[in-house]
VEXMITOR-785195 format. One line per 5 residues: number of its first residue (from 1); their letters; for each residue x, y, z of N, C-alpha, C, O. Coordinates in steps of 0.05 Angstrom, whole numbers, plus 5000, padded with zeros to 4 digits. Atoms other than C-alpha are relative to their C-alpha. Layout:
VEXMITOR-785195
NUM> a> X:Y:Z:X:Y:Z:X:Y:Z:X:Y:Z; ...
END
This chain:
VEXMITOR-785195
1> mryal> 4996:5001:5031:3644:5537:1092:4987:4976:4991:4991:4954:5001; 5013:5022:5016:3602:5494:1046:5009:5003:4971:5015:5024:4961; 4994:5001:5026:3618:5472:0978:4978:4987:4984:4961:4973:4995; 5021:5012:5015:3574:5452:0920:5010:4996:4970:5026:5012:4960; 4995:5005:5029:3581:5423:0849:4977:5006:4985:4956:4992:4987
6> yfspa> 5025:4989:5016:3534:5459:0801:5007:5000:4970:5030:5003:4963; 4998:4992:5028:3523:5465:0727:4995:5028:4998:4975:5038:5009; 5006:4974:5007:3529:5534:0705:5014:5006:4972:5036:4997:4966; 4984:4991:5024:3545:5565:0637:5021:5018:5008:5021:5027:5031; 4976:4986:4993:3609:5605:0635:4992:5028:5006:4971:5036:4998
11> adhpl> 5006:4973:4990:3612:5675:0664:4991:5019:4979:4973:5036:4984; 5008:4982:5021:3607:5709:0598:4980:4990:4981:4975:5003:4960; 5022:5013:5019:3553:5664:0567:4974:5019:5002:4968:5029:5024; 5024:4984:4999:3490:5703:0547:4979:4989:5020:4964:5005:5033; 5021:5011:4983:3446:5654:0587:5009:5009:5030:4991:5015:5046
16> tktas> 4993:4992:4973:3488:5671:0651:4992:5028:5004:4980:5035:5025; 5006:4972:4999:3481:5745:0637:4969:5005:5004:4961:5019:5022; 5029:4997:4999:3405:5740:0624:4987:4991:5028:4971:5004:5040; 5011:5012:4976:3391:5695:0685:5012:5018:5025:4998:5022:5045; 4991:4983:4974:3435:5739:0734:4983:5026:5001:4976:5035:5022
21> rwlgr> 5017:4974:4999:3396:5803:0713:4971:4992:5009:4958:5008:5022; 5027:5008:4992:3331:5764:0723:4999:4996:5030:4980:5005:5043; 4998:5007:4972:3352:5739:0793:5009:5023:5016:5003:5024:5040; 4990:4976:4986:3386:5804:0812:5030:4997:5011:5040:5015:5025; 4973:5002:4993:3457:5776:0824:5017:4982:4982:5008:4961:4972
26> dafsg> 4983:5017:5016:3516:5748:0786:5020:4988:5018:5035:5002:5031; 4984:5016:4981:3551:5692:0824:5030:5002:4992:5047:4997:5008; 4972:4997:5009:3615:5704:0783:5012:5025:5010:5033:5024:5023; 4988:4975:4997:3625:5777:0792:4991:5014:5026:5004:5032:5036; 5010:4988:4977:3583:5792:0852:4982:5024:4994:4972:5036:5012
31> erfet> 5015:4975:5007:3546:5847:0814:4971:4995:5006:4960:4973:5002; 5030:5002:4994:3474:5861:0834:4986:5019:4981:4996:5038:4971; 5016:4988:5021:3418:5884:0789:4973:5008:5013:4965:4996:5033; 5027:4993:4991:3350:5918:0800:4981:4979:4996:4983:4962:4978; 5021:5023:5003:3290:5875:0809:4987:5001:4972:4980:5022:4962
36> avvdg> 5012:5003:5026:3261:5849:0744:4971:5009:5001:4956:5006:5020; 5030:4990:5004:3195:5880:0717:4983:4978:4990:4990:4965:4970; 5018:5021:5010:3138:5830:0709:4973:5013:5000:4962:5021:5021; 5028:4990:5003:3072:5856:0682:4979:4984:5016:4977:4960:5013; 5020:5013:4985:3017:5839:0730:5008:4992:5027:4991:4982:5042
41> ipeed> 4990:5009:4974:3061:5825:0791:5015:5024:5013:5033:5036:5000; 4987:4977:4988:3082:5880:0840:5030:4995:5002:5038:4972:5004; 4970:5002:4998:3157:5894:0843:5009:4987:5026:5029:4971:5026; 4990:5013:4976:3162:5874:0916:4994:4971:5001:5008:4956:5014; 5006:5029:5001:3130:5807:0901:5022:4986:4983:5033:4966:4991
46> vhalt> 4978:5012:5016:3180:5794:0845:5026:4998:5015:5040:4978:5013; 4976:5000:4982:3236:5813:0892:5000:4976:5018:5019:4961:5019; 5003:5023:4982:3210:5764:0943:5001:4972:4987:5012:4953:4998; 5001:5027:5014:3197:5707:0892:5027:4992:4987:5031:4969:4980; 4973:5008:5010:3269:5711:0867:5021:5000:5022:5045:4997:5015
51> adprr> 4982:4998:4979:3301:5717:0936:5016:4974:5004:5041:4975:5006; 4987:5026:4996:3317:5643:0946:5019:4993:4977:5043:4989:4982; 4980:5004:5022:3346:5631:0876:5020:5022:4997:5042:5016:4987; 4979:4979:5002:3382:5697:0880:5024:4994:5020:5047:5000:5014; 4978:5009:4980:3422:5671:0942:5016:4977:4989:5040:4977:4991
56> yafha> 4985:5022:5011:3440:5607:0909:5011:5004:4972:5029:4990:4963; 4990:4991:5027:3451:5640:0841:4989:4981:4979:4977:4960:4984; 5009:5016:5021:3436:5613:0773:5017:4974:4996:5041:4975:4991; 4986:5025:5002:3454:5539:0769:4981:4976:4998:4957:4979:5001; 5015:5025:4996:3431:5467:0767:5016:4985:5019:5040:4981:5014
61> tlkap> 4987:5013:4979:3448:5428:0829:5010:4971:4989:4993:4956:4978; 4990:5027:5007:3492:5365:0815:5009:4987:5027:4998:4966:5034; 4993:5009:4973:3525:5354:0884:4992:5023:5019:5004:5045:5019; 5010:4981:4983:3487:5391:0936:5019:5010:5021:5038:4996:5028; 4981:4989:4982:3521:5437:0986:5008:4982:5023:4991:4970:5035
66> felae> 4990:5018:4979:3566:5400:1035:5024:5012:5013:5039:5026:5000; 4975:4994:4985:3618:5412:1087:5022:4979:4994:5015:4956:4988; 4979:5021:5005:3686:5377:1076:5003:4981:5021:5003:4987:5045; 4994:5022:4981:3698:5311:1106:5025:5004:5016:5043:5018:5007; 4977:4997:4983:3747:5305:1162:5024:4988:4986:5022:4966:4974
71> grsea> 4974:5009:5013:3819:5297:1135:5000:5006:4971:5018:4998:4958; 4998:4992:5028:3800:5326:1067:5005:5030:4998:4997:5044:5017; 4994:4973:5003:3824:5394:1042:4989:5011:4975:4983:4998:4956; 5009:4987:5026:3801:5446:0993:5019:4994:4977:5009:4991:4954; 4981:5004:5022:3864:5435:0952:4995:4972:4988:4998:4969:4964
76> elida> 5005:5027:5010:3846:5361:0946:4974:5001:4985:4972:4990:4963; 5024:4996:5014:3775:5379:0926:5004:5013:4972:4992:5004:4952; 4996:4986:5024:3800:5425:0873:5015:4983:4980:5009:4985:4956; 4985:5019:5018:3848:5373:0845:4981:4980:4988:4984:4974:4964; 5019:5020:5011:3790:5323:0838:4982:5014:4982:4975:5002:4961
81> feafa> 5017:4983:5018:3747:5379:0807:5013:5003:4973:5000:4999:4953; 4986:4996:5024:3800:5393:0756:5003:4974:4984:5002:4974:4959; 4999:5024:5014:3809:5320:0740:4974:4991:4988:4973:4981:4965; 5027:5006:5010:3735:5309:0733:4994:5014:4974:4986:5002:4954; 5006:4985:5023:3727:5365:0684:5016:4992:4976:5006:4991:4954
86> aetpa> 4981:5009:5022:3787:5342:0643:4992:4974:4988:4998:4970:4964; 5005:5026:5008:3760:5272:0639:4970:4994:4990:4963:4973:4981; 5030:5003:5005:3685:5285:0627:4993:5015:4975:4998:5039:4974; 5006:4986:5025:3661:5301:0558:4974:5017:5003:4955:5011:5017; 5022:4982:5003:3613:5358:0543:4977:4985:4982:4983:4967:4966
91> fdipn> 5023:5010:5018:3544:5343:0513:4977:5020:5002:4978:5038:5018; 5024:4983:5001:3478:5376:0498:4975:4987:5011:4969:4963:5006; 5028:5006:4995:3410:5374:0529:4985:5006:4974:4985:5030:4967; 5010:4994:5025:3372:5368:0464:4978:5025:4999:4977:5041:4980; 5018:4979:5000:3315:5416:0485:4994:5008:5028:4987:4992:5046
96> aiigq> 5005:4988:4972:3307:5463:0545:4975:5017:4997:4971:5030:4976; 5025:4985:4999:3241:5495:0564:4997:5015:5027:5011:5010:5046; 5008:4989:4973:3211:5539:0618:4979:4981:5010:4958:4975:4997; 5019:5021:4988:3176:5488:0664:4995:5007:5029:5004:5027:5040; 5007:4994:4970:3149:5484:0735:5005:4972:5014:4999:4951:5004
101> lgrff> 4999:5020:4982:3166:5439:0791:4983:5009:5025:4991:5024:5042; 5017:4990:4980:3108:5446:0836:4991:5028:4992:4980:5033:4970; 5006:4970:5006:3100:5523:0840:5025:5015:4994:5025:5039:4990; 4976:4986:5009:3172:5537:0823:5002:5000:4971:4997:4980:4958; 4992:5001:5027:3192:5560:0755:5030:4995:4996:5046:5005:5012
106> alvpd> 4972:5005:5005:3257:5535:0724:5004:4995:4970:4985:4989:4956; 4991:5011:5026:3295:5522:0659:5006:4971:5004:5023:4963:5019; 4998:5029:4998:3288:5447:0650:5000:4987:4974:4993:4999:4954; 5002:5014:5027:3296:5394:0596:4971:4993:4996:4955:4991:5015; 5028:5008:5006:3232:5377:0560:4993:4971:5007:4969:4963:5005
111> rvype> 5004:5029:4992:3240:5304:0583:5025:4991:5013:5045:5006:5014; 4975:5011:4986:3289:5259:0621:5018:4989:4979:5009:4973:4962; 4978:5009:5020:3353:5246:0581:5021:4982:5016:5033:4991:5035; 4981:5018:4985:3395:5186:0602:5027:5010:5003:5039:5006:5024; 4971:4991:4999:3462:5220:0586:5001:5021:5022:5021:5021:5037
116> lqafa> 5000:4980:4980:3443:5278:0632:4999:4987:5027:5013:4995:5045; 5002:5016:4973:3421:5229:0688:5026:4987:5007:5034:4989:5030; 4974:5011:4994:3487:5192:0683:5022:5019:5008:5038:5014:5026; 4980:4981:4993:3528:5254:0684:4995:5011:5028:5015:5017:5043; 5007:4990:4973:3492:5279:0747:5007:4981:5020:5019:4987:5041
121> asvvq> 4993:5024:4982:3499:5210:0780:5032:4999:5004:5042:4993:5026; 4969:5003:4996:3577:5211:0765:5010:5023:5017:5030:5019:5031; 4991:4977:4983:3584:5280:0799:4993:4991:5031:5011:4993:5048; 5007:5007:4973:3547:5254:0861:5019:4978:5012:5028:4979:5035; 4984:5023:4990:3588:5190:0865:5029:5009:5001:5042:5004:5022
126> dfepf> 4971:4994:5001:3657:5218:0846:5007:5020:5025:5029:5017:5035; 4995:4980:4979:3654:5274:0899:4990:4992:5028:4994:5007:5047; 5012:5010:4975:3620:5234:0954:5023:4998:5022:5017:5006:5044; 4981:5002:4980:3687:5221:0990:5008:5027:5013:5021:5027:5034; 4993:4973:4988:3694:5296:1002:4978:5011:5020:4982:5032:5033
131> rapls> 5024:4989:4986:3625:5304:1036:5002:4990:5030:5005:4966:5035; 5003:5007:4971:3622:5306:1113:4971:4988:5004:4953:4996:4989; 5026:5008:4994:3563:5268:1141:4981:5023:5010:4989:5041:5024; 5019:4979:4990:3500:5310:1153:4998:5001:5029:4999:4980:5042; 5008:4997:4972:3487:5336:1222:4972:4991:5003:4957:4988:4984
136> dadia> 5026:5006:4994:3426:5317:1256:4980:5023:4994:4956:5019:4987; 5016:4977:5007:3401:5389:1245:4996:5002:4970:4975:5010:4961; 5002:5000:5029:3415:5383:1171:4978:4979:4991:4961:4983:4974; 5020:5022:5008:3374:5319:1167:4972:5010:5009:4952:5008:4994; 5028:4989:4992:3316:5350:1207:4989:5021:4982:4965:5024:4978
141> rrkpe> 5007:4977:5017:3317:5409:1161:4986:4990:4974:4969:5003:4962; 5012:5013:5026:3298:5363:1102:4973:4985:5009:4961:4973:4992; 5024:5014:4992:3238:5336:1143:4996:4973:4988:4979:4968:4971; 4998:5028:5013:3254:5262:1128:4972:4986:5002:4965:4969:4985; 5026:5013:4997:3184:5244:1155:4981:5006:4977:4962:4991:4973
146> nlspe> 5018:4994:5023:3152:5277:1096:5011:4990:4973:4997:4992:4952; 4990:5009:5025:3199:5246:1043:4991:4972:4994:4984:4956:5011; 5004:5028:5009:3185:5185:1002:5022:4983:5010:5043:4993:5018; 4978:5018:4992:3225:5123:1020:5024:5002:4983:5046:4998:4993; 4977:4995:5018:3268:5135:0958:5018:5025:5007:5042:5025:5008
151> hrdnl> 4987:4975:4993:3283:5205:0978:5013:4998:5026:5034:5009:5030; 4987:5004:4973:3298:5186:1049:5025:4985:4998:5045:4991:5011; 4975:5016:5003:3348:5134:1028:5022:5017:4986:5045:5014:4993; 4980:4984:5013:3381:5183:0982:5012:5021:5020:5036:5026:5021; 4992:4981:4979:3384:5234:1039:5022:4989:5017:5042:5002:5022
156> mtwgy> 4983:5014:4982:3419:5185:1084:5025:4989:4986:5046:4986:4999; 4979:5013:5015:3464:5155:1031:5017:5020:4987:5042:5017:4987; 4985:4981:5016:3485:5216:0990:4999:5030:5009:5011:5048:4998; 5002:4974:4989:3465:5274:1033:4980:5019:4987:4979:5043:4994; 5020:4982:5015:3409:5300:0986:4979:4980:4988:4986:4959:4977
161> pyvmd> 5020:5021:5010:3343:5269:0968:4997:4998:4971:4989:4976:4961; 5008:5001:5029:3339:5285:0895:5025:4995:4981:5034:5011:4966; 4977:5008:5016:3396:5247:0864:4994:4972:4987:4973:4960:4993; 5003:5026:5015:3405:5184:0820:4972:4998:4986:4966:5016:4971; 5025:5003:5013:3336:5159:0797:4981:5022:5005:4963:5027:4989
166> efrfh> 5019:4979:4994:3302:5217:0831:5010:5028:4992:4997:5048:4997; 4989:4976:5010:3347:5270:0799:4983:5013:4977:4975:4999:4959; 5013:4984:5021:3312:5323:0755:5014:5025:4997:5014:5043:5014; 4983:4977:5005:3356:5375:0725:4981:5024:4997:4961:5024:4983; 5017:4974:5000:3328:5446:0737:5019:5022:5007:5036:5019:5024
171> mtltg> 4986:4975:4993:3358:5515:0738:4978:5021:5009:4963:5033:4993; 5022:4985:4986:3314:5552:0787:4998:5029:4994:5018:5043:4993; 5003:4968:5009:3285:5621:0767:4982:5013:5020:4981:5037:5021; 5018:4985:4981:3233:5633:0821:4998:4982:5026:5007:4959:5026; 5011:5016:4978:3208:5611:0890:4973:4991:4993:4967:4989:4969
176> qvple> 5027:5010:5003:3138:5586:0900:4981:5022:4992:4974:5040:5008; 5018:4978:5012:3093:5629:0856:4972:4995:5007:4963:4972:5002; 5028:5005:4994:3021:5637:0880:4986:4994:4972:4993:5004:4951; 5017:5010:5023:2971:5606:0831:4991:5024:4983:4992:5023:4958; 5012:4977:5014:2941:5673:0813:5020:5016:4983:5014:5028:4963
181> qapsm> 4978:4987:5014:3009:5701:0792:5015:4983:4980:5031:4993:4964; 4985:5018:5019:3033:5641:0753:4999:5005:4972:5019:5003:4958; 5001:4992:5029:3008:5660:0685:5017:5024:4992:5031:5024:4972; 4983:4979:5005:3041:5727:0689:5029:4994:5001:5045:5004:4985; 4971:5007:4998:3106:5697:0713:5009:4983:4977:5032:4987:4967
186> rtale> 4993:5017:5024:3105:5645:0657:5005:5016:4977:5025:5012:4962; 4996:4984:5025:3096:5697:0604:5025:5017:5002:5039:5020:4981; 4975:4986:4997:3152:5739:0632:5024:4985:4996:5043:4994:4983; 4976:5017:5004:3199:5682:0635:5004:4990:4974:5026:4988:4964; 4997:5011:5029:3184:5653:0567:5009:5023:4981:5023:5018:4961
191> trfad> 4991:4976:5016:3194:5724:0538:5029:5006:5005:5045:5009:4986; 4972:4993:4994:3258:5739:0575:5021:4979:4992:5043:4986:4985; 4982:5022:5005:3289:5670:0562:4995:4987:4971:5003:4964:4966; 5008:5010:5025:3262:5662:0492:5023:4990:4983:5020:4972:4967; 4976:5005:5016:3333:5659:0461:5011:4974:5009:5027:4963:4994
196> ftnap> 4987:5023:4989:3349:5598:0504:4981:4976:5004:4989:4955:5015; 5020:5021:4998:3286:5555:0502:4990:4991:4974:4991:5005:4954; 5006:5016:5024:3260:5505:0453:5025:4999:4982:5024:5002:4957; 4973:5001:5013:3333:5499:0436:5019:4982:5019:5015:4980:5044; 4980:5013:4983:3392:5456:0460:5013:5016:5021:5017:5040:5018
201> lsing> 4984:4985:4979:3429:5474:0524:5025:4982:5004:5024:4959:5012; 4974:5013:5000:3503:5456:0523:5009:4996:5029:5013:5015:5044; 4988:5005:4974:3529:5421:0585:5031:4998:4995:5042:4976:4992; 4971:4998:5009:3601:5444:0571:5018:5009:5022:5042:5014:5017; 4983:4991:4979:3626:5465:0639:4988:4989:5027:4966:4978:5028
206> ialft> 5009:5005:4974:3621:5453:0714:5012:5020:5019:5034:5030:5015; 4993:4980:4981:3625:5499:0773:5002:4991:5027:4985:4976:5036; 4997:5008:4972:3651:5493:0842:4991:5028:5016:5005:5048:5015; 5010:4977:4985:3609:5543:0886:5006:4997:5030:5009:4975:5039; 4995:5000:4971:3622:5562:0959:4979:5017:5013:4968:5036:5001
211> ererg> 5015:4986:4981:3581:5588:1016:5017:5004:5024:5022:4986:5039; 4981:4995:4979:3626:5623:1064:4991:4993:5028:5006:4984:5045; 5012:5008:4974:3579:5614:1122:4971:4995:4994:4960:5003:4974; 5029:5007:5007:3508:5587:1129:4984:5025:4998:4985:5043:5015; 5016:4978:5005:3460:5634:1100:5013:5022:4981:4999:5040:4970
216> adftv> 4987:4981:5020:3511:5673:1057:4994:4992:4970:4985:4970:4964; 5005:5005:5029:3504:5680:0983:5023:4980:4989:5046:4980:4997; 4983:5017:5012:3534:5626:0941:5016:5014:4977:5003:5029:4963; 4984:4987:5021:3591:5649:0895:5016:4978:4986:5022:4956:4997; 4984:5020:5015:3631:5614:0841:5029:5003:5009:5042:5024:5008
221> hrwlp> 4971:5002:4991:3699:5591:0867:5018:4993:4977:5039:5005:4973; 4988:5007:5027:3720:5559:0801:4981:4991:4982:4962:4978:4989; 5015:5010:5023:3691:5545:0734:5018:4988:4981:5039:4999:4974; 4981:5012:5021:3721:5497:0685:4983:4987:4978:4961:4977:4983; 5014:5013:5023:3701:5472:0616:5003:4970:5002:5022:4960:5014
226> lapas> 4997:5029:5002:3687:5399:0605:5016:4996:4976:5022:5014:4961; 4983:5008:5023:3728:5362:0554:4985:4999:4975:4962:4990:4977; 5013:5002:5024:3710:5367:0483:4988:4971:4995:5002:4951:4999; 5014:5024:5003:3660:5313:0467:5013:4979:4982:5010:4955:4986; 4986:5018:5019:3701:5284:0410:5025:4990:5010:5036:4972:4997
231> dirkt> 4974:5007:4989:3763:5276:0453:4999:4977:5020:5017:4960:5022; 5000:5020:4976:3740:5232:0513:4972:4988:5001:4952:5003:4998; 5025:5011:4993:3685:5183:0525:5003:4988:5028:5017:4968:5030; 4998:5010:4973:3679:5172:0601:4980:4977:5003:4957:4979:4996; 5019:5023:4994:3649:5105:0622:4987:5006:5027:5001:5009:5048
236> tp> 5012:4998:4975:3597:5115:0674:4987:4974:5008:4973:4962:4992; 5010:5025:4990:3579:5055:0718:4970:5000:4999:4958:4980:5007
END
């Protein structure tokens, strides 16, 4: 069993519904959908290009998947999760767009926002006591020899390379799209997600996902709203 702390809109949010249909699976309900149609890309290619994000489901990683530390229980993790949500104010990413990280397409902020960076860092720090150390196999899977010094340090300290100053918020929508298919994919995504791009994205909830066994689909174990922004101001170190 692994756990992960992700950002996700609520189960009934239109963005969740749109993204779930795009990826082919809803992590809240378990419902599956037919492969999306993309002009200029064969259906089997679209299915393959959404396979990885379909398994992980629509989300933005905050605390990457981890096994529970020795002596920690799921009940304790849920208590901490509930306390974090109650104490952390919601906020908006001012502008979300369809962007690319290498050859992956994702819903991303149009630039780096300090409030978002601080929020993500607080999740990493607050839930670190629940994370079991990485196994040698987990470390090897990340190919540390190919990581930058900063990414290697993060991997060994926090269990994931892309945290703290190296964190970049993204809600993955594809795997690695071949260069020749990228224009068609971008057009399809910009059309499908037009209602949610070039507009604010509300970070008003947090989700606890689980993976029952390695390689299984990630599903939503709990989703909680964050505190109203006007009620609480959490101080982030």
